[in-house]
C-alpha positions as a Markdown table, in Angstrom:
| # | Residue | x | y | z |
|---|---|---|---|---|
| 1 | Met | 116.4 | 114.0 | 82.3 |
| 2 | Phe | 114.2 | 114.7 | 79.4 |
| 3 | Val | 111.2 | 113.0 | 81.0 |
| 4 | Tyr | 111.9 | 114.9 | 84.2 |
| 5 | Gly | 111.9 | 118.1 | 82.2 |
| 6 | Leu | 108.4 | 117.4 | 80.9 |
| 7 | Gln | 107.0 | 117.1 | 84.4 |
| 8 | Pro | 106.0 | 120.7 | 84.8 |
| 9 | Tyr | 104.3 | 120.8 | 81.4 |
| 10 | Val | 102.3 | 117.6 | 82.1 |
| 11 | Phe | 101.3 | 119.0 | 85.5 |
| 12 | Leu | 100.2 | 122.3 | 84.0 |
| 13 | Gln | 98.1 | 120.5 | 81.3 |
| 14 | Ser | 96.5 | 118.3 | 83.9 |
| 15 | Leu | 95.2 | 121.4 | 85.7 |
| 16 | Arg | 92.7 | 121.8 | 82.8 |
| 17 | Tyr | 90.8 | 118.8 | 84.1 |
| 18 | Glu | 91.2 | 119.0 | 87.9 |
| 19 | Ser | 91.9 | 121.5 | 90.6 |
| 20 | Met | 95.5 | 122.1 | 91.8 |
| 21 | Thr | 94.7 | 120.5 | 95.2 |
| 22 | Val | 93.5 | 117.2 | 93.7 |
| 23 | Met | 96.2 | 117.1 | 91.0 |
| 24 | Asn | 99.0 | 117.6 | 93.6 |
| 25 | Ile | 97.8 | 114.7 | 95.7 |
| 26 | Met | 97.3 | 112.5 | 92.6 |
| 27 | Trp | 100.7 | 113.5 | 91.3 |
| 28 | Asp | 102.4 | 112.6 | 94.6 |
| 29 | Leu | 100.5 | 109.2 | 94.8 |
| 30 | Ile | 101.3 | 108.2 | 91.3 |
| 31 | Ser | 104.9 | 109.2 | 91.7 |
| 32 | Asp | 105.2 | 107.2 | 94.9 |
| 33 | Ile | 103.7 | 104.1 | 93.1 |
| 34 | Leu | 106.0 | 104.5 | 90.1 |
| 35 | Val | 109.1 | 104.9 | 92.2 |
| 36 | Thr | 108.1 | 101.9 | 94.4 |
| 37 | Thr | 107.5 | 99.8 | 91.4 |
| 38 | Thr | 110.9 | 100.7 | 90.0 |
| 39 | Gly | 112.5 | 99.7 | 93.3 |
| 40 | Leu | 110.6 | 96.4 | 93.4 |
| 41 | Leu | 111.2 | 95.4 | 89.8 |
| 42 | Tyr | 114.6 | 96.9 | 88.9 |
| 43 | Phe | 116.4 | 96.9 | 92.2 |
| 44 | Lys | 114.8 | 93.8 | 93.6 |
| 45 | Glu | 113.8 | 95.5 | 96.8 |
| 46 | Ser | 111.1 | 94.1 | 99.1 |
| 47 | Leu | 108.3 | 95.5 | 101.2 |
| 48 | Thr | 107.1 | 94.6 | 104.6 |
| 49 | Pro | 103.4 | 93.7 | 104.9 |
| 50 | Val | 102.6 | 97.1 | 106.4 |
| 51 | Lys | 104.3 | 98.9 | 103.5 |
| 52 | Gln | 102.4 | 96.7 | 101.1 |
| 53 | Gly | 99.2 | 97.8 | 102.8 |
| 54 | Ala | 100.3 | 101.4 | 102.4 |
| 55 | Leu | 100.9 | 100.9 | 98.7 |
| 56 | Gly | 97.5 | 99.3 | 98.4 |
| 57 | Leu | 95.9 | 102.3 | 100.1 |
| 58 | Ala | 97.7 | 104.6 | 97.6 |
| 59 | Phe | 95.9 | 102.7 | 94.8 |
| 60 | Val | 92.6 | 103.0 | 96.7 |
| 61 | Ser | 93.2 | 106.7 | 97.1 |
| 62 | Ile | 93.7 | 107.2 | 93.4 |
| 63 | Leu | 90.5 | 105.2 | 92.6 |
| 64 | Leu | 88.5 | 107.3 | 95.1 |
| 65 | Phe | 89.7 | 110.5 | 93.5 |
| 66 | Ala | 88.7 | 109.2 | 90.1 |
| 67 | Cys | 85.5 | 107.6 | 91.4 |
| 68 | Asp | 84.3 | 111.0 | 92.6 |
| 69 | Asp | 84.3 | 112.2 | 89.0 |
| 70 | Trp | 82.7 | 109.0 | 87.7 |
| 71 | Leu | 79.9 | 109.3 | 90.3 |
| 72 | Cys | 79.2 | 112.9 | 89.4 |
| 73 | Ala | 79.0 | 111.9 | 85.8 |
| 74 | Leu | 76.6 | 109.0 | 86.5 |
| 75 | Asn | 74.4 | 111.1 | 88.7 |
| 76 | Ser | 74.1 | 113.8 | 86.1 |
| 77 | Lys | 73.1 | 111.2 | 83.5 |
| 78 | Lys | 70.4 | 109.8 | 85.7 |
| 79 | Lys | 68.6 | 113.1 | 86.1 |
């Protein structure tokens, strides 16, 4: 419950670095991945190949959101 109570504070702090729209999507994706990982490792659940693909796409989505920032930083250094 303590960790859950910290959630609004962490989300508010993250808004210093990214817009609310992007942070909401990132928060949802990361939460989905953490809950899925808990289900797989702790509760020994399994995923169908389609659901494994969906989880993989969630990882790709997070990388694409982060990559946008990296590409902007690289482009500004090249100029």
